[in-house]
C-alpha positions in Angstrom: 110.7 93.3 86.3 107.1 92.3 87.1 104.4 92.6 84.4 100.7 91.9 84.6 98.0 92.5 82.0 94.4 91.3 81.9 91.0 91.8 80.4 90.5 94.3 83.2 93.6 96.4 82.4 93.9 96.0 78.7 97.1 95.8 76.7 99.6 98.5 75.5 100.2 98.8 71.8 103.9 98.1 72.4 105.7 96.7 75.4 109.2 95.3 76.0 110.7 94.3 79.3 114.1 92.7 79.8 117.1 92.3 77.4 118.1 90.4 74.3 120.4 90.1 71.4 119.2 90.5 67.8 122.1 89.3 65.8 125.0 91.0 67.4 122.9 94.0 68.6 122.3 94.3 72.3 118.9 95.6 73.3 117.8 96.5 76.9 114.4 97.7 78.0 111.6 99.4 76.1 113.8 102.4 75.1 116.4 100.1 73.7 113.7 98.3 71.6 112.6 101.7 70.2 116.2 102.8 69.6 116.8 99.5 67.7 113.8 100.0 65.5 114.8 103.7 64.8 118.3 102.6 63.9 117.5 99.5 61.8 113.8 99.6 60.9 113.5 96.1 62.4 111.1 94.9 65.1 112.5 92.7 67.9 111.0 89.3 67.2 109.7 86.7 69.7 112.2 84.0 70.5 115.6 85.7 70.5 118.4 85.0 72.9 117.9 86.9 76.2 115.3 87.3 78.9 112.4 89.4 77.9 108.7 89.7 77.1 107.5 91.6 74.1 103.9 92.7 73.2 103.1 94.1 69.7 99.8 95.3 68.3 98.8 93.8 65.0 95.5 95.2 63.7 92.9 94.3 66.2 95.0 91.8 68.0 98.1 91.7 70.2 101.0 89.2 69.9 102.8 88.3 73.1 105.9 86.2 73.5 109.2 85.8 75.3 112.8 84.8 74.7 113.7 81.5 73.1 114.5 79.6 76.3 111.6 81.0 78.4 113.7 82.7 81.0 111.0 85.4 81.2 108.0 83.3 82.1 104.4 83.9 81.1 101.7 82.5 83.4 98.2 82.7 81.9 94.6 82.5 83.0 91.7 82.2 80.5 88.0 81.5 81.2 85.3 82.8 78.9 86.1 86.5 78.1 88.4 86.9 81.2 92.1 86.5 80.8 95.3 87.5 82.6 99.0 87.1 81.8 101.9 87.8 84.2 105.3 86.5 85.3 104.0 86.5 88.9 101.6 83.8 90.2 101.3 85.8 93.4 100.3 89.0 91.7 98.0 87.2 89.3 96.1 85.5 92.1 95.6 88.8 94.0 94.6 90.6 90.8 92.0 88.0 89.8 90.6 87.8 93.3 90.2 91.6 93.4 88.2 91.4 90.2 85.9 88.6 91.5 87.6 85.6 89.9 87.9 82.5 92.2 90.8 80.1 91.9 91.1 76.5 93.2 94.2 74.9 94.7 96.1 72.3 92.6 96.7 69.7 95.4 99.5 67.7 93.8 101.6 70.8 93.0 101.0 72.1 96.6 101.9 68.8 98.1 105.1 68.6 96.0 106.4 71.8 97.5 106.6 70.1 100.9 109.3 67.7 99.6 112.8 68.9 99.9 114.0 67.6 96.4 115.3 69.9 93.7 112.6 68.7 91.2 109.8 69.7 93.6 111.3 72.9 95.0 110.8 74.6 91.6 108.2 74.6 88.9 108.7 71.4 86.9 105.7 71.3 84.6 103.1 73.6 83.0 100.7 73.3 86.0 101.0 75.7 88.9 99.6 76.0 92.5 96.3 77.0 91.0 94.3 74.7 88.6 93.3 77.7 86.5 96.8 79.3 86.1 99.2 77.6 83.8 102.7 78.3 82.5 103.0 79.0 78.7 105.6 76.7 77.1 108.7 78.7 75.8 108.0 77.4 72.3 104.6 79.0 72.2 103.4 82.6 71.7 100.0 84.2 72.5 97.7 86.1 70.3 95.0 88.1 72.2 92.0 89.2 70.2 88.6 90.3 71.4 89.3 89.0 74.9 90.3 85.6 73.7 93.7 83.9 74.0 95.0 82.0 71.0 98.1 79.8 71.2 100.7 79.8 68.4 103.5 77.3 68.3 106.7 79.0 67.2 108.5 77.7 64.1 111.6 75.5 64.8 115.1 76.7 64.4 116.5 76.3 60.9 118.5 73.1 60.6 122.2 73.4 60.2 124.8 70.7 59.8 126.9 70.4 63.0 130.0 72.1 61.6 128.0 75.0 60.2 125.9 75.4 63.3 129.0 75.4 65.6 130.7 78.0 63.4 127.6 80.1 63.5 127.3 79.9 67.2 130.9 80.8 67.9 130.9 83.7 65.4 127.6 85.2 66.7 128.7 85.1 70.3 132.1 86.6 69.7 130.4 89.4 67.8 128.0 90.0 70.7 131.0 90.3 73.1 132.5 92.8 70.7 129.3 94.8 70.8 129.6 95.0 74.6 133.3 95.7 74.7 133.1 98.5 72.1 130.5 100.5 74.2 132.5 102.5 76.7 129.5 102.8 79.0 129.2 99.1 79.7 130.8 97.3 82.6 131.1 93.5 82.4 131.4 90.9 85.1 132.6 87.6 83.8 132.2 84.5 86.0 135.2 82.0 85.9 135.6 78.7 87.6 136.9 75.2 86.8 133.7 74.3 85.0 133.8 73.8 81.2 130.9 76.3 80.8 132.6 79.3 82.2 135.9 78.5 80.5 134.1 78.2 77.2 132.5 81.6 77.8 135.9 83.0 78.7 137.4 81.8 75.5 134.7 83.6 73.5 135.3 86.7 75.5 139.1 86.4 74.9 138.6 86.1 71.2 136.4 89.2 71.1 139.0 91.1 73.1 141.7 90.1 70.6 139.5 91.4 67.8 138.8 94.7 69.5 142.3 95.0 70.9 141.4 95.6 74.5 142.3 92.5 76.5 144.7 93.9 79.0 143.9 97.6 78.5 140.2 97.4 79.2 139.4 98.3 82.8 135.6 97.9 82.4 135.5 94.2 82.9 136.0 92.1 86.0 136.7 88.4 86.1 135.0 87.1 89.2 135.4 83.8 91.1 134.0 82.6 94.4 136.6 82.6 97.2 134.8 80.5 99.8 136.0 77.0 100.9 133.3 75.2 99.0 134.5 76.7 95.7 138.2 76.3 96.5 139.1 74.1 93.5 137.1 76.3 91.2 139.0 79.3 92.4 142.4 77.6 92.0 141.5 76.7 88.3 140.3 80.3 87.7 143.5 81.6 89.2 145.7 79.5 86.9 143.8 80.9 83.8 144.1 84.5 84.8 147.8 84.1 85.8 148.5 82.6 82.3 147.0 85.7 80.6 148.4 88.2 83.1 145.1 89.2 84.5 143.6 89.5 88.0 140.7 87.9 89.8 138.0 89.9 91.6 139.5 93.3 90.8 137.0 96.1 91.2 135.9 98.3 88.3 136.7 101.9 89.0 133.8 104.3 88.8 131.2 101.5 88.4 127.8 102.4 89.8 125.6 99.8 91.4 121.8 100.3 91.5 120.7 98.9 94.8 117.2 97.9 95.7 115.6 98.9 98.9 114.8 96.1 101.4 111.0 96.4 100.9 111.3 96.2 97.1 113.7 93.4 97.2 111.2 91.4 99.4 108.4 92.3 97.0 110.3 90.9 94.0 111.1 87.7 95.8 107.5 87.3 96.8 106.1 88.1 93.4 108.6 86.2 91.2 109.5 83.2 93.4 106.5 82.1 95.4 105.1 79.0 93.8 107.9 79.0 91.3 111.3 78.6 93.1 111.3 77.7 96.8 114.9 78.5 97.9 114.9 81.9 99.4 117.1 84.3 97.5 116.8 88.0 97.5 117.9 90.3 94.7 119.8 93.3 96.0 120.6 95.2 92.8 118.4 96.5 90.0 119.1 95.3 86.4 120.8 98.0 84.4 121.8 98.1 80.7 125.4 99.1 81.5 126.1 96.4 84.2 126.3 93.1 82.4 126.9 89.8 84.2 128.0 86.9 82.1 128.3 83.3 83.4 128.1 79.7 82.1 124.8 78.7 83.5 123.0 78.7 80.2 122.8 75.9 77.7 119.2 76.0 76.4 119.0 75.6 72.6 122.7 74.6 72.2 122.6 71.3 74.1 120.3 68.3 74.3 118.2 68.6 77.5 116.4 65.3 77.4 117.6 61.9 76.0 115.9 60.2 73.1 113.6 57.9 75.1 109.9 57.7 75.9 108.9 60.3 78.5 107.5 57.7 80.9 110.8 55.8 80.9 112.8 58.9 81.3 110.7 60.2 84.2 110.8 56.9 86.1 114.5 56.6 85.7 115.3 60.1 86.7 113.0 60.0 89.7 114.4 56.7 91.0 118.1 57.4 90.4 118.4 61.2 91.0 115.6 61.5 93.6 115.5 58.2 95.5 114.0 60.1 98.5 110.7 60.2 96.5 110.1 56.6 97.6 110.8 57.0 101.3 107.9 56.4 103.9 108.3 59.9 105.3 107.6 61.5 101.9 104.7 59.3 101.1 102.9 60.5 104.2 102.6 64.0 102.6 102.7 62.7 99.0 100.4 59.7 98.9 100.3 57.5 95.8 97.2 59.0 94.1 98.6 62.6 94.5 102.0 61.4 93.3 100.5 59.8 90.2 98.7 63.0 89.3 101.9 65.1 89.9 103.9 62.6 87.7 101.3 62.8 85.0 101.6 66.6 84.9 105.4 66.3 84.9 105.3 64.0 81.9 103.3 66.6 79.9 106.5 68.6 79.4 
């Protein structure tokens, strides 16, 4: 969940934390990575679909990387022969301080956190609250050798014509659903709403069920939809879909075991993983487990254009003025004066 390595701790020869798919194979945790290697003879590469960090020793160096989209973050510090990597800014700052390393505050990033806009309530560039700690881009990996950090840009995805790429995407994700459905130990929670994303995911899931032959017989998956007033229309759309297929919404999975976190550990995870990264206060109450799989439509990543084809300066100005008009109010400019705003905007444009 939280990892931290530095020139003071050293690096393991092999390390994997999180989960991923390699082709249609589902890998969870370090033991899963080792089992995958023993079964196939293949190493888990950097840049697969999932949420993970992997460290591999190669001669006198270590290669470090994450999943393709960068869901598992790597923050890094590097000065002289001192380095540190972690997914926690909070833990990094404490660790470096305990080892005599001083950090300085990044004023524009700190000022931005005072503004109640989505773009400033979460990390929006490669800078952090500290000038010396930065976020590694998801399309880069690290090589650590003799207490030096080297940055390696990952090769681009192979180009596919749209039709071939779309067929590949559909086929690989249906096969991944088949992998999960065929393992009798796995319980799946499938989010369903009126949104196109969750309905698309449901269609892939339905196709996999048809192949495996377990759509109505399988009692190890649950189709989940919010029932509160705010999501009323989403729930109504989800209800129509399950009624059509003779299924039920929010039906409990018998015999499913939840792995609950204690209050203290839940607070620690929020503090370690969210402070300086994501300001809304959300606590995790369950521990990730290989056999409890939640699937929703909140992804996208490599399979949709994130930014339009226009100059970054034009895009930033347009998005800030149209989506975040509050940026230009007098009340905000008292805590976010023009020189500070310009520095923050310059960091934002570096993405």
